[in-house]
C-alpha positions in Angstrom: -16.7 -6.0 6.3 -18.0 -2.7 5.7 -14.7 -0.8 6.0 -13.2 -2.5 2.9 -13.8 0.5 0.5 -12.1 2.9 2.8 -9.0 0.6 3.0 -8.6 -0.2 -0.8 -10.6 1.4 -3.6 -10.3 1.0 -7.3 -11.2 3.4 -10.1 -10.3 1.9 -13.5 -6.6 1.3 -13.7 -5.8 2.9 -10.4 -6.0 1.5 -6.8 -5.8 3.7 -3.8 -4.7 2.3 -0.6 -4.8 3.5 2.9 -1.6 2.4 4.6 -0.4 2.4 8.2 3.5 2.2 8.0 5.5 0.9 10.9 9.1 1.5 10.2 12.2 -0.1 11.8 10.8 -3.6 11.7 12.9 -6.9 11.5 11.4 -7.6 8.0 9.2 -5.8 5.4 5.7 -7.1 4.8 1.9 -6.8 5.2 0.6 -7.7 8.5 -3.2 -7.2 7.9 -5.5 -4.5 8.9 -4.8 -1.6 11.3 -7.7 -0.3 13.4 -10.2 -1.1 10.6 -8.9 1.8 8.5 -5.7 0.8 6.8 -3.4 -1.9 5.5 -0.6 -2.4 8.1 2.8 -2.5 6.4 5.9 -3.1 8.4 9.2 -1.8 6.7 12.8 -2.4 7.7 13.8 1.0 6.8 13.9 3.7 9.5 11.6 6.7 9.5 14.5 9.0 8.8 14.8 11.5 5.8 12.2 9.7 3.7 13.8 6.3 3.8 10.5 4.7 4.9 8.7 6.3 2.0 11.2 5.0 -0.5 10.9 1.7 1.1 7.2 1.6 1.0 7.2 2.4 -2.7 9.9 -0.3 -3.3 7.7 -2.8 -1.3 4.5 -1.9 -3.2 6.2 -2.0 -6.5 7.4 -5.7 -5.9 4.1 -6.7 -4.3 1.9 -5.3 -7.0 4.2 -6.0 -10.0 4.5 -2.3 -11.3 7.3 0.1 -11.9 8.0 2.5 -9.0 7.1 5.4 -11.2 3.5 4.1 -11.1 3.2 4.5 -7.4 2.8 7.8 -5.6 2.0 8.9 -2.0 -1.1 11.1 -2.1 -1.1 12.2 1.4 0.7 11.5 4.7 4.3 12.1 3.3 5.7 12.7 6.8 3.0 10.6 8.7 2.7 6.9 9.5 -0.9 7.0 8.0 -0.7 7.5 4.1 -2.9 7.3 1.0 -1.0 5.7 -1.8 -2.0 5.5 -5.6 -0.9 2.5 -7.7 -1.6 2.8 -11.4 -1.7 -0.3 -13.7 -1.4 -0.7 -17.5 -4.9 -2.1 -17.8 -8.1 -2.5 -15.8 -7.7 -6.3 -15.7 -4.2 -5.9 -14.0 -5.8 -3.6 -11.5 -8.6 -6.0 -10.8 -6.2 -9.0 -10.5 -3.9 -7.1 -8.0 -6.9 -5.9 -6.0 -8.1 -9.5 -5.6 -4.7 -10.6 -4.5 -4.3 -7.8 -2.0 -7.7 -8.5 -0.5 -6.8 -12.2 0.0 -3.4 -11.3 1.3 -4.7 -8.8 4.0 -7.9 -10.8 4.8 -10.7 -8.5 3.4 
């Protein structure tokens, strides 16, 4: 799958994810790939006053096992399509989570 690097990239201790957020779902979770360009993440939170952004950071924090302060939205703050940065304490942690995420979303 040649689109893998535009969806998830790793540079040392940092992962950058392209995410398509679908707020207002029954449950929060990863639902695979959206349009071969992003990880499709559904969130229970509504897209009102940044609640979905907060929920996305909470969800990624739990999924990746990092503190919320280690996650930032690089672009798309008011859009469903976002670029998100996740910073880890070590290169090994980043590589391990990258591998897990690739399996989870089917890359």
